[in-house]
N, C-alpha and C positions, 0 to 999 in steps of 0.2 A: 376263297377273300372272309374276313371276318368284316363284319358290320362296323360300320367306323360308329355308331353311336353306342356299341355293348360297351359296358366298364368291364374291365379284365381286372380281377385282383390277385395281387397276389402276398400272398401274407406268409410272415407276420411282417409287418411295417417294410415289405421290399429286402428281406434278409434271404442266406440264401436258405435253400433246402433243408441241410442237417441244421442248423440252428433253428428252423422251425419246429423241426419235429422232437427237437431236445426242450423247445419250448413247452410244445403240445403235449407231451410226455409226462412234463411235471405239471400234476394239477391244478395248483394256486397260480402260477404264468399263463396256464391254460385261461381259468377262468377270467383273471385280472383283465389279461390283453384281449381277451372275447368282449369284453364291456368295453373297455376301451378304444375297443375297433369300432365298435356300435356307436357310441357318441359322437366318434369322428365322422362317421358317416350321417350324424343327428337321425338315425332311428332308435330315438328314443324308448319304445314300448320294447324293441328287440333287446335292449340292454339289460331292461328292466326282467325279461324274461332271463337272459342269461347270469342276470344277478341272481334267481331264482333255480333255476335247473341249471347253470352251465359248470356248478361242480362234479354234477355226476352225468346223467343224463347225454347234456351236448357235449360234455370233453371226450365221450368215447366217439362221440363224430365225428367231433373236429378231429382229432386222435387219426381217425380211420379216412378222413380227407384230407389231411396236411399230408399224410404219406401216397394217397393214391394220385390226389389231384394238384397236390403244391396251393389249398385253399381250403379255408377253416369251411365248415357246416355254414351256410346262409340262407334263410329264411326267406321263400319267397317275399315279393314285395305287396 
């Protein structure tokens, strides 16, 4: 049984896994969507981190996470 208070993320924007993987493969879309998702979640610090690191280090993590977990890499709150 899942915790009712636990937030379940389904990236990107609830799209199918195939579309999410395609978006994650393209570096610029993964970078922009990562920033947009953090701003949407009101996590402005993490949006800034993604702005500076999202096009390299976090892009690889996002790609692996979207393929394995169907959710992009999320830093702990």
